[in-house]
VORO-797851 format. One record per residue: x, y, z of N, C-alpha, C, O, CB in turn. Coordinates in pm, whole numbers, plus 50000, padded with zeros to 5 digits. Glycine has a CB too. Example, Ala and Ser with C-alpha at 12.3 -4.5 7.8 and 13.67 -1.06 7.14 Angstrom:
2
(rec (51319 49431 50780) (51230 49550 50780) (51320 49670 50780) (51424 49668 50846) (51131 49553 50905)) (rec (51285 49775 50708) (51367 49894 50714) (51290 50003 50787) (51341 50114 50804) (51408 49940 50572)) 
END
This chain:
85
(rec (52326 48212 49464) (52300 48354 49468) (52413 48424 49395) (52531 48408 49429) (52286 48405 49614)) (rec (52377 48501 49295) (52477 48574 49217) (52479 48720 49258) (52376 48787 49260) (52448 48562 49066)) (rec (52596 48766 49291) (52615 48907 49319) (52723 48955 49226) (52828 48893 49214) (52652 48933 49471)) (rec (52699 49064 49161) (52792 49118 49062) (52861 49238 49124) (52797 49328 49179) (52719 49157 48929)) (rec (52994 49238 49115) (53067 49352 49167) (53102 49444 49051) (53161 49402 48951) (53195 49307 49242)) (rec (53062 49570 49066) (53084 49667 48960) (53140 49794 49023) (53075 49856 49107) (52952 49697 48881)) (rec (53259 49831 48983) (53323 49953 49032) (53323 49961 49185) (53291 50065 49242) (53254 50076 48973)) (rec (53358 49850 49250) (53369 49849 49395) (53236 49835 49467) (53234 49830 49590) (53435 49973 49440)) (rec (53124 49828 49394) (52992 49814 49456) (52939 49675 49427) (52966 49617 49322) (52894 49923 49404)) (rec (52864 49622 49521) (52798 49494 49498) (52660 49522 49438) (52585 49605 49490) (52787 49411 49630)) (rec (52628 49453 49331) (52502 49474 49261) (52418 49347 49268) (52472 49236 49264) (52525 49516 49113)) (rec (52288 49363 49278) (52197 49250 49274) (52184 49206 49129) (52189 49288 49038) (52058 49287 49335)) (rec (52167 49077 49108) (52158 49031 48970) (52024 49069 48907) (51928 49103 48977) (52178 48880 48963)) (rec (52020 49063 48777) (51906 49111 48698) (51777 49037 48734) (51671 49099 48743) (51934 49094 48549)) (rec (51785 48908 48755) (51666 48828 48785) (51597 48876 48914) (51475 48892 48917) (51703 48680 48798)) (rec (51674 48899 49018) (51615 48945 49145) (51562 49088 49131) (51458 49120 49188) (51719 48939 49258)) (rec (51632 49172 49056) (51581 49309 49034) (51448 49305 48960) (51357 49383 48989) (51684 49394 48955)) (rec (51436 49213 48863) (51311 49201 48788) (51199 49151 48878) (51085 49195 48865) (51330 49106 48668)) (rec (51230 49060 48970) (51129 49010 49063) (51084 49121 49156) (50966 49132 49188) (51184 48891 49143)) (rec (51178 49203 49200) (51143 49317 49285) (51054 49413 49208) (50955 49464 49261) (51270 49390 49337)) (rec (51089 49438 49083) (51008 49527 48999) (50866 49474 48984) (50770 49550 48990) (51073 49544 48861)) (rec (50853 49344 48965) (50720 49281 48955) (50643 49300 49086) (50524 49333 49084) (50734 49131 48922)) (rec (50710 49278 49198) (50645 49293 49328) (50600 49438 49350) (50491 49462 49401) (50741 49250 49441)) (rec (50684 49532 49311) (50650 49673 49325) (50524 49705 49244) (50437 49777 49291) (50769 49763 49279)) (rec (50515 49651 49124) (50397 49673 49041) (50271 49619 49107) (50166 49683 49106) (50415 49609 48906)) (rec (50281 49499 49165) (50167 49440 49234) (50127 49522 49357) (50008 49538 49385) (50198 49297 49274)) (rec (50226 49571 49428) (50197 49654 49546) (50129 49784 49505) (50039 49831 49573) (50326 49683 49625)) (rec (50172 49842 49393) (50106 49962 49343) (49960 49933 49309) (49873 50015 49337) (50180 50016 49219)) (rec (49935 49818 49249) (49796 49780 49218) (49715 49764 49346) (49601 49811 49354) (49793 49649 49136)) (rec (49772 49699 49445) (49704 49680 49573) (49675 49815 49638) (49567 49836 49695) (49788 49592 49667)) (rec (49771 49906 49629) (49753 50039 49688) (49637 50112 49621) (49557 50177 49688) (49882 50122 49678)) (rec (49628 50102 49488) (49519 50167 49415) (49384 50110 49457) (49289 50185 49476) (49539 50150 49264)) (rec (49377 49979 49473) (49252 49915 49515) (49213 49964 49654) (49098 49999 49679) (49266 49761 49512)) (rec (49310 49964 49746) (49282 50009 49882) (49239 50155 49886) (49151 50191 49965) (49404 49989 49971)) (rec (49299 50239 49803) (49259 50380 49798) (49115 50394 49749) (49039 50476 49800) (49354 50459 49706)) (rec (49077 50313 49650) (48939 50315 49600) (48842 50270 49708) (48737 50332 49729) (48926 50226 49476)) (rec (48876 50161 49777) (48789 50109 49883) (48775 50212 49995) (48666 50233 50047) (48845 49976 49939)) (rec (48885 50275 50031) (48882 50377 50135) (48790 50492 50095) (48709 50538 50175) (49024 50430 50163)) (rec (48802 50538 49973) (48718 50647 49924) (48570 50607 49928) (48485 50687 49969) (48760 50687 49781)) (rec (48540 50486 49885) (48402 50437 49886) (48348 50429 50029) (48234 50467 50056) (48393 50300 49818)) (rec (48432 50379 50120) (48390 50366 50260) (48366 50504 50321) (48271 50522 50398) (48495 50289 50342)) (rec (48451 50602 50288) (48434 50738 50338) (48303 50798 50289) (48232 50863 50365) (48552 50826 50297)) (rec (48271 50775 50161) (48146 50827 50106) (48026 50763 50174) (47928 50831 50206) (48141 50802 49954)) (rec (48032 50633 50196) (47923 50563 50264) (47907 50616 50407) (47795 50640 50453) (47949 50411 50267)) (rec (48019 50635 50474) (48015 50687 50611) (47952 50826 50614) (47866 50855 50697) (48156 50691 50672)) (rec (47995 50910 50523) (47945 51047 50520) (47797 51054 50484) (47728 51150 50520) (48025 51129 50421)) (rec (47747 50952 50413) (47605 50952 50376) (47516 50897 50487) (47393 50906 50477) (47585 50871 50249)) (rec (47576 50841 50591) (47497 50791 50704) (47438 50908 50782) (47499 51014 50791) (47584 50703 50796)) (rec (47319 50888 50837) (47266 50989 50929) (47361 51004 51049) (47429 50909 51086) (47122 50952 50977)) (rec (47364 51120 51107) (47458 51148 51216) (47445 51047 51330) (47544 51008 51391) (47436 51289 51269)) (rec (47323 51006 51359) (47302 50909 51466) (47371 50777 51438) (47426 50714 51529) (47154 50885 51486)) (rec (47370 50735 51313) (47437 50610 51277) (47589 50627 51272) (47663 50534 51303) (47386 50559 51142)) (rec (47634 50746 51234) (47778 50771 51233) (47836 50755 51374) (47947 50706 51391) (47809 50912 51179)) (rec (47759 50798 51473) (47805 50791 51612) (47773 50657 51677) (47814 50631 51790) (47742 50903 51694)) (rec (47701 50573 51605) (47665 50442 51659) (47768 50336 51627) (47877 50365 51578) (47530 50399 51605)) (rec (47730 50212 51656) (47820 50099 51637) (47865 50084 51492) (47983 50060 51466) (47753 49971 51684)) (rec (47772 50097 51398) (47806 50083 51256) (47907 50190 51214) (48006 50159 51147) (47679 50092 51169)) (rec (47882 50314 51252) (47972 50423 51217) (48110 50406 51277) (48211 50433 51213) (47914 50555 51261)) (rec (48112 50361 51402) (48240 50340 51469) (48320 50229 51399) (48442 50239 51383) (48218 50305 51617)) (rec (48250 50124 51359) (48317 50015 51288) (48373 50063 51154) (48484 50027 51115) (48221 49897 51267)) (rec (48294 50144 51085) (48340 50198 50957) (48464 50285 50977) (48558 50278 50898) (48228 50280 50888)) (rec (48464 50367 51082) (48581 50452 51110) (48703 50367 51141) (48814 50397 51097) (48551 50547 51227)) (rec (48682 50261 51218) (48794 50172 51251) (48849 50106 51125) (48971 50096 51108) (48748 50065 51352)) (rec (48759 50062 51037) (48803 50001 50911) (48884 50100 50827) (48986 50063 50769) (48682 49950 50831)) (rec (48837 50224 50820) (48908 50325 50742) (49046 50354 50801) (49142 50374 50727) (48826 50455 50736)) (rec (49056 50354 50933) (49185 50378 50998) (49284 50265 50965) (49402 50289 50941) (49168 50390 51150)) (rec (49234 50143 50963) (49320 50028 50931) (49371 50042 50787) (49489 50022 50761) (49243 49894 50949)) (rec (49281 50075 50695) (49321 50091 50555) (49423 50203 50542) (49521 50190 50469) (49198 50118 50465)) (rec (49400 50314 50611) (49495 50426 50605) (49631 50385 50659) (49734 50425 50604) (49441 50545 50685)) (rec (49634 50306 50767) (49761 50259 50824) (49836 50172 50722) (49956 50186 50704) (49736 50179 50954)) (rec (49763 50082 50657) (49825 49994 50559) (49878 50076 50441) (49988 50051 50392) (49725 49888 50510)) (rec (49799 50173 50396) (49844 50259 50286) (49971 50333 50325) (50060 50352 50242) (49735 50359 50247)) (rec (49980 50376 50449) (50101 50443 50496) (50222 50352 50488) (50331 50396 50451) (50082 50491 50640)) (rec (50203 50226 50521) (50313 50129 50512) (50355 50105 50367) (50473 50087 50337) (50273 49996 50577)) (rec (50258 50106 50278) (50287 50076 50138) (50356 50192 50066) (50409 50173 49957) (50160 50042 50066)) (rec (50356 50310 50126) (50423 50424 50062) (50573 50399 50048) (50635 50452 49957) (50398 50552 50142)) (rec (50630 50322 50136) (50774 50298 50133) (50817 50204 50022) (50936 50182 50001) (50819 50241 50265)) (rec (50720 50147 49949) (50754 50052 49844) (50840 50117 49736) (50919 50048 49671) (50627 49995 49782)) (rec (50826 50245 49716) (50905 50313 49613) (51054 50303 49641) (51135 50312 49549) (50864 50460 49603)) (rec (51091 50284 49767) (51233 50267 49801) (51290 50141 49736) (51410 50135 49708) (51251 50261 49954)) (rec (51206 50041 49713) (51254 49917 49652) (51303 49942 49509) (51391 49871 49460) (51142 49811 49651)) (rec (51247 50041 49443) (51287 50069 49304) (51429 50123 49297) (51490 50124 49190) (51191 50169 49241)) (rec (51483 50167 49410) (51619 50221 49413) (51725 50113 49430) (51844 50142 49426) (51631 50321 49524)) (rec (51682 49988 49450) (51778 49879 49470) (51853 49855 49339) (51794 49849 49231) (51706 49748 49517)) (rec (51984 49842 49351) (52063 49818 49229) (52131 49683 49234) (52202 49645 49140) (52168 49929 49210)) 
END
């Protein structure tokens, strides 16, 4: 493991920073896909008759959307990784 000291600060080496950058890009792609899926699921839910929205299918769709929203919330912090030096 290489750590570079620069002006009294410890810096991560270039290879690990590049790997983090790659991971951040992949996470951004995953976030975009999840946002698209969420939007599609919301449209499908909204197009259901009210009786089905309140039924088992509608409840399952709402639960799925909540899970996706929770995951998207977790992925918002990925931008902090770009600040690693």
